[in-house]
Backbone as a printed PyTorch tensor [residue, N CA C, xyz], in Angstrom:
tensor([[[   0.7970,   -1.2050,    0.0000],
         [   0.0000,    0.0000,    0.0000],
         [   0.8310,    1.2560,    0.0000]],

        [[   1.4760,    1.5260,    1.1510],
         [   2.2020,    2.7900,    1.3100],
         [   3.3910,    2.8350,    0.3520]],

        [[   4.1150,    1.7310,    0.2440],
         [   5.2670,    1.6810,   -0.6630],
         [   4.8190,    1.9050,   -2.1070]],

        [[   3.6950,    1.2700,   -2.5090],
         [   3.1850,    1.4190,   -3.8810],
         [   2.7830,    2.8630,   -4.1310]],

        [[   2.1440,    3.5150,   -3.1340],
         [   1.7250,    4.9130,   -3.2730],
         [   2.9600,    5.8080,   -3.4340]],

        [[   4.0100,    5.5640,   -2.6360],
         [   5.2530,    6.3290,   -2.7420],
         [   5.8530,    6.1590,   -4.1390]],

        [[   5.8770,    4.9320,   -4.6080],
         [   6.4520,    4.6380,   -5.9200],
         [   5.6790,    5.3780,   -7.0150]],

        [[   4.3120,    5.3790,   -6.8970],
         [   3.4840,    6.0810,   -7.8990],
         [   3.7670,    7.5860,   -7.8710]],

        [[   3.8540,    8.1190,   -6.6240],
         [   4.1330,    9.5670,   -6.4930],
         [   5.4780,    9.8920,   -7.1360]],

        [[   6.4660,    9.0620,   -6.8730],
         [   7.8030,    9.2800,   -7.4390],
         [   7.7540,    9.1960,   -8.9680]],

        [[   6.9830,    8.2410,   -9.4750],
         [   6.8300,    8.0740,  -10.9250],
         [   6.1910,    9.3210,  -11.5350]],

        [[   5.1240,    9.8110,  -10.8840],
         [   4.4320,   11.0150,  -11.3780],
         [   5.3910,   12.2080,  -11.3690]],

        [[   6.1700,   12.3330,  -10.2790],
         [   7.1170,   13.4480,  -10.1720],
         [   8.1450,   13.3600,  -11.3090]],

        [[   8.6040,   12.1330,  -11.5900],
         [   9.5750,   11.9190,  -12.6730],
         [   8.9620,   12.3210,  -14.0140]],

        [[   7.6850,   11.9150,  -14.2450],
         [   7.0030,   12.2840,  -15.4940],
         [   6.9040,   13.7980,  -15.6200]],

        [[   6.5460,   14.4600,  -14.4850],
         [   6.4330,   15.9260,  -14.5020],
         [   7.7730,   16.5590,  -14.8560]],

        [[   8.8720,   16.0510,  -14.2790],
         [  10.2090,   16.5910,  -14.5780],
         [  10.5280,   16.4070,  -16.0640]],

        [[  10.1890,   15.2310,  -16.6110],
         [  10.4340,   14.9810,  -18.0410],
         [   9.6570,   15.9670,  -18.9010]],

        [[   8.3710,   16.1600,  -18.5210],
         [   7.5270,   17.0830,  -19.2850],
         [   8.1070,   18.4980,  -19.2130]],

        [[   8.5390,   18.9030,  -18.0150],
         [   9.1010,   20.2470,  -17.8620],
         [  10.3740,   20.3970,  -18.7030]],

        [[  11.1900,   19.3460,  -18.7550],
         [  12.3950,   19.3840,  -19.5930],
         [  12.0050,   19.5610,  -21.0580]],

        [[  10.9960,   18.7920,  -21.4930],
         [  10.5320,   18.8940,  -22.8840],
         [  10.0060,   20.2960,  -23.1850]],

        [[   9.2530,   20.8560,  -22.2250],
         [   8.7240,   22.2140,  -22.3950],
         [   9.8800,   23.2010,  -22.5660]],

        [[  10.9150,   23.0460,  -21.7350],
         [  12.0710,   23.9460,  -21.8110],
         [  12.7770,   23.8110,  -23.1740]],

        [[  12.9160,   22.5570,  -23.6390],
         [  13.5410,   22.3230,  -24.9470],
         [  12.7210,   23.0140,  -26.0410]],

        [[  11.3950,   22.8650,  -25.9770],
         [  10.5150,   23.5020,  -26.9710],
         [  10.6590,   25.0220,  -26.9090]],

        [[  10.7360,   25.5780,  -25.6820],
         [  10.9070,   27.0260,  -25.5260],
         [  12.1700,   27.4960,  -26.2340]],

        [[  13.2590,   26.7480,  -26.0380],
         [  14.5270,   27.1130,  -26.6850],
         [  14.3900,   27.0320,  -28.2100]],

        [[  13.7110,   25.9680,  -28.6960],
         [  13.4960,   25.8410,  -30.1500],
         [  12.7300,   27.0490,  -30.6720]],

        [[  11.6820,   27.4290,  -29.9310],
         [  10.8450,   28.5650,  -30.3510],
         [  11.6750,   29.8450,  -30.3690]],

        [[  12.5230,   30.0260,  -29.3500],
         [  13.3930,   31.2140,  -29.3300],
         [  14.2690,   31.2410,  -30.5690]],

        [[  14.8470,   30.0910,  -30.8930],
         [  15.7120,   30.0000,  -32.0760],
         [  14.9340,   30.2960,  -33.3480]],

        [[  13.7190,   29.7400,  -33.4370],
         [  12.8940,   29.9620,  -34.6310],
         [  12.4740,   31.4280,  -34.7320]],

        [[  12.1730,   32.0440,  -33.5880],
         [  11.7970,   33.4590,  -33.5860],
         [  12.9590,   34.3140,  -34.0750]],

        [[  14.1600,   33.9930,  -33.6010],
         [  15.3390,   34.7480,  -34.0240],
         [  15.5460,   34.5640,  -35.5310]],

        [[  15.3860,   33.3290,  -36.0040],
         [  15.5310,   33.0500,  -37.4470],
         [  14.4880,   33.8280,  -38.2430]],

        [[  13.2300,   33.8290,  -37.7570],
         [  12.1550,   34.5730,  -38.4330],
         [  12.5070,   36.0600,  -38.5040]],

        [[  12.9850,   36.6130,  -37.3930],
         [  13.3400,   38.0370,  -37.3670],
         [  14.4680,   38.3310,  -38.3510]],

        [[  15.4600,   37.4270,  -38.4030],
         [  16.5920,   37.6090,  -39.3190],
         [  16.0970,   37.5760,  -40.7650]],

        [[  15.1950,   36.6190,  -41.0640],
         [  14.6550,   36.5170,  -42.4260],
         [  13.8260,   37.7490,  -42.7850]],

        [[  13.0190,   38.2260,  -41.8220],
         [  12.2180,   39.4410,  -42.0670],
         [  13.1240,   40.6100,  -42.3990]],

        [[  14.2100,   40.7470,  -41.6460],
         [  15.1410,   41.8500,  -41.8800],
         [  15.7630,   41.7140,  -43.2650]],

        [[  16.1330,   40.4910,  -43.6340],
         [  16.7390,   40.2670,  -44.9540],
         [  15.7430,   40.6100,  -46.0570]],

        [[  14.4850,   40.2190,  -45.8650],
         [  13.4580,   40.5000,  -46.8740],
         [  13.2550,   42.0020,  -47.0150]],

        [[  13.1420,   42.7130,  -45.8980],
         [  12.8820,   44.1520,  -46.0080],
         [  14.0970,   44.8510,  -46.6120]],

        [[  15.3090,   44.3480,  -46.3130],
         [  16.5160,   44.9280,  -46.9120],
         [  16.5160,   44.6930,  -48.4210]],

        [[  16.1560,   43.4710,  -48.8460],
         [  16.1750,   43.2020,  -50.2870],
         [  15.0460,   43.9600,  -50.9860]],

        [[  13.9250,   44.2000,  -50.2670],
         [  12.8500,   45.0030,  -50.8720],
         [  13.3150,   46.4390,  -51.0840]],

        [[  14.0330,   47.0030,  -50.1050],
         [  14.4810,   48.3800,  -50.3180],
         [  15.5580,   48.4240,  -51.3960]],

        [[  16.4010,   47.3780,  -51.4790],
         [  17.3790,   47.3230,  -52.5760],
         [  16.6650,   47.2430,  -53.9160]],

        [[  15.5790,   46.4470,  -53.9700],
         [  14.8280,   46.3170,  -55.2140],
         [  14.2200,   47.6650,  -55.6040]],

        [[  13.6540,   48.3700,  -54.5990],
         [  13.0680,   49.6950,  -54.8970],
         [  14.1390,   50.6450,  -55.4100]],

        [[  15.3280,   50.6210,  -54.7820],
         [  16.4260,   51.4800,  -55.2460],
         [  16.8040,   51.1280,  -56.6770]],

        [[  16.9080,   49.8150,  -56.9510],
         [  17.2950,   49.3560,  -58.2840],
         [  16.2510,   49.7770,  -59.3130]],

        [[  14.9480,   49.5810,  -58.9630],
         [  13.8840,   49.9640,  -59.8960],
         [  13.9120,   51.4700,  -60.1370]],

        [[  14.1660,   52.2450,  -59.1000],
         [  14.2580,   53.6990,  -59.2470],
         [  15.4060,   54.0730,  -60.1600]],

        [[  16.5570,   53.4110,  -59.9770],
         [  17.7210,   53.6940,  -60.8200],
         [  17.4290,   53.3070,  -62.2680]],

        [[  16.7470,   52.1610,  -62.4490],
         [  16.3890,   51.7400,  -63.8140],
         [  15.4720,   52.7680,  -64.4730]],

        [[  14.4700,   53.2460,  -63.7120],
         [  13.5330,   54.2340,  -64.2520],
         [  14.2830,   55.5160,  -64.6050]],

        [[  15.2180,   55.9310,  -63.7370],
         [  16.0180,   57.1300,  -64.0280],
         [  16.8130,   56.9430,  -65.3120]],

        [[  17.3950,   55.7510,  -65.4740],
         [  18.1940,   55.4800,  -66.6770],
         [  17.3140,   55.5120,  -67.9240]],

        [[  16.1110,   54.9210,  -67.8340],
         [  15.1970,   54.9490,  -68.9830],
         [  14.8110,   56.3860,  -69.3230]],

        [[  14.5150,   57.1850,  -68.2860],
         [  14.1370,   58.5880,  -68.4960],
         [  15.2840,   59.3450,  -69.1710]],

        [[  16.5160,   59.1550,  -68.6550],
         [  17.6770,   59.8510,  -69.2070],
         [  17.8830,   59.4550,  -70.6660]],

        [[  17.6960,   58.1700,  -70.9760],
         [  17.8720,   57.6940,  -72.3540],
         [  16.8230,   58.3400,  -73.2660]],

        [[  15.5670,   58.3970,  -72.8000],
         [  14.4980,   58.9980,  -73.5970],
         [  14.7780,   60.4860,  -73.8140]],

        [[  15.2590,   61.1750,  -72.7660],
         [  15.5690,   62.6040,  -72.9050],
         [  16.7040,   62.8130,  -73.9040]],

        [[  17.7250,   61.9450,  -73.8400],
         [  18.8520,   62.0680,  -74.7670],
         [  18.3760,   61.8170,  -76.2030]],

        [[  17.5340,   60.7910,  -76.3910],
         [  17.0220,   60.5090,  -77.7380],
         [  16.2060,   61.6910,  -78.2620]],

        [[  15.3880,   62.2930,  -77.4010],
         [  14.5910,   63.4500,  -77.8230],
         [  15.5120,   64.6060,  -78.1960]],

        [[  16.5400,   64.8500,  -77.3850],
         [  17.4820,   65.9320,  -77.6750],
         [  18.2110,   65.6610,  -78.9870]],

        [[  18.6170,   64.4040,  -79.2100],
         [  19.2930,   64.0400,  -80.4680],
         [  18.3750,   64.2820,  -81.6580]],

        [[  17.0820,   63.8830,  -81.5020],
         [  16.1120,   64.0950,  -82.5900],
         [  15.9630,   65.5780,  -82.8940]],

        [[  15.8110,   66.3980,  -81.8470],
         [  15.6720,   67.8420,  -82.0330],
         [  16.9010,   68.4130,  -82.7360]],

        [[  18.0830,   67.9740,  -82.2930],
         [  19.3210,   68.4750,  -82.9040],
         [  19.3700,   68.0840,  -84.3770]],

        [[  18.9680,   66.8560,  -84.7040],
         [  18.9840,   66.3950,  -86.0950],
         [  17.9770,   67.1960,  -86.9250]],

        [[  16.7750,   67.4340,  -86.3470],
         [  15.7660,   68.2240,  -87.0730],
         [  16.2630,   69.6500,  -87.2930]],

        [[  16.8830,   70.2470,  -86.2630],
         [  17.4040,   71.6200,  -86.3920],
         [  18.4810,   71.6680,  -87.4690]],

        [[  19.3980,   70.6690,  -87.4530],
         [  20.4760,   70.6360,  -88.4480],
         [  19.8850,   70.4970,  -89.8500]],

        [[  18.8540,   69.6500,  -90.0060],
         [  18.2290,   69.4620,  -91.3250],
         [  17.5640,   70.7590,  -91.7730]],

        [[  16.8960,   71.4580,  -90.8660],
         [  16.2280,   72.7230,  -91.2120],
         [  17.2600,   73.7710,  -91.6060]],

        [[  18.3790,   73.8340,  -90.8540],
         [  19.4300,   74.8080,  -91.1870],
         [  20.0570,   74.4870,  -92.5350]],

        [[  20.2700,   73.1990,  -92.8140],
         [  20.8570,   72.8060,  -94.0990],
         [  19.8910,   73.1470,  -95.2300]],

        [[  18.6070,   72.8900,  -95.0350],
         [  17.6110,   73.2060,  -96.0660],
         [  17.6060,   74.7110,  -96.3350]],

        [[  17.6730,   75.5280,  -95.2640],
         [  17.6930,   76.9830,  -95.4400],
         [  18.9640,   77.3960,  -96.1800]],

        [[  20.0980,   76.8000,  -95.8010],
         [  21.3640,   77.1350,  -96.4680],
         [  21.3060,   76.7170,  -97.9350]],

        [[  20.7280,   75.5470,  -98.2360],
         [  20.6050,   75.0850,  -99.6200],
         [  19.7360,   76.0470, -100.4300]],

        [[  18.6250,   76.5170,  -99.8180],
         [  17.7430,   77.4580, -100.5200],
         [  18.4890,   78.7530, -100.8350]],

        [[  19.2440,   79.2370,  -99.8610],
         [  20.0060,   80.4680, -100.0800],
         [  21.0320,   80.2520, -101.1770]],

        [[  21.7220,   79.1070, -101.1350],
         [  22.7580,   78.8240, -102.1370],
         [  22.1400,   78.6770, -103.5190]],

        [[  20.8970,   78.2070, -103.5870],
         [  20.2350,   78.0030, -104.8770],
         [  19.6750,   79.3180, -105.3920]],

        [[  19.8850,   80.3910, -104.6630],
         [  19.4370,   81.6990, -105.1410],
         [  18.1040,   82.1080, -104.5780]],

        [[  17.4620,   81.2350, -103.8410],
         [  16.1940,   81.6220, -103.2180],
         [  16.5020,   82.4820, -102.0100]],

        [[  15.5840,   83.3080, -101.6230],
         [  15.8300,   84.1360, -100.4510],
         [  15.2690,   83.4580,  -99.2120]],

        [[  15.6440,   84.0030,  -98.0760],
         [  15.0960,   83.4760,  -96.8230],
         [  13.6030,   83.7530,  -96.7800]],

        [[  13.1550,   84.7020,  -97.5800],
         [  11.7330,   85.0530,  -97.5880],
         [  10.8930,   84.0270,  -98.3480]],

        [[  11.5570,   83.1670,  -99.1660],
         [  10.7990,   82.1420,  -99.8940],
         [  10.1010,   81.2420,  -98.9010]],

        [[   8.8080,   80.9780,  -99.1280],
         [   8.1480,   80.0220,  -98.2240],
         [   8.7100,   78.6310,  -98.4750]],

        [[   8.7690,   77.8140,  -97.4420],
         [   9.2630,   76.4360,  -97.6530],
         [   8.3330,   75.6930,  -98.5900]],

        [[   8.8580,   74.6810,  -99.3050],
         [   8.0210,   73.9120, -100.2400],
         [   6.7990,   73.3480,  -99.5060]],

        [[   5.6680,   73.3640, -100.1940],
         [   4.4590,   72.8340,  -99.5770],
         [   3.6320,   73.9290,  -98.9240]],

        [[   4.1980,   75.1180,  -98.7830],
         [   3.4670,   76.2090,  -98.1330],
         [   3.0190,   77.2430,  -99.1970]],

        [[   3.3270,   76.9890, -100.4660],
         [   2.9940,   77.9820, -101.5240],
         [   1.5310,   77.9400, -101.8500]]])
């Protein structure tokens, strides 16, 4: 009777200690996983801001290229207009002559 009750109590106490050890192990695992999650979150937000910077730089480069192409086109049109005016003058026409198509 009494010995069996003592043995059961000791067994229960041992089970409780095992459970508490397991709980502690799980707590440590969770701490590790939380730290890993935080590290991954930080990496993701860092790569997102890098991506935004990269996309911004790409957009700036596209804008600069479009502006340069527009400036080149304007310069080419201006040069063609100046050459046409010079050709008209050289051909004996005056600057007062309307351009072809406007007569």
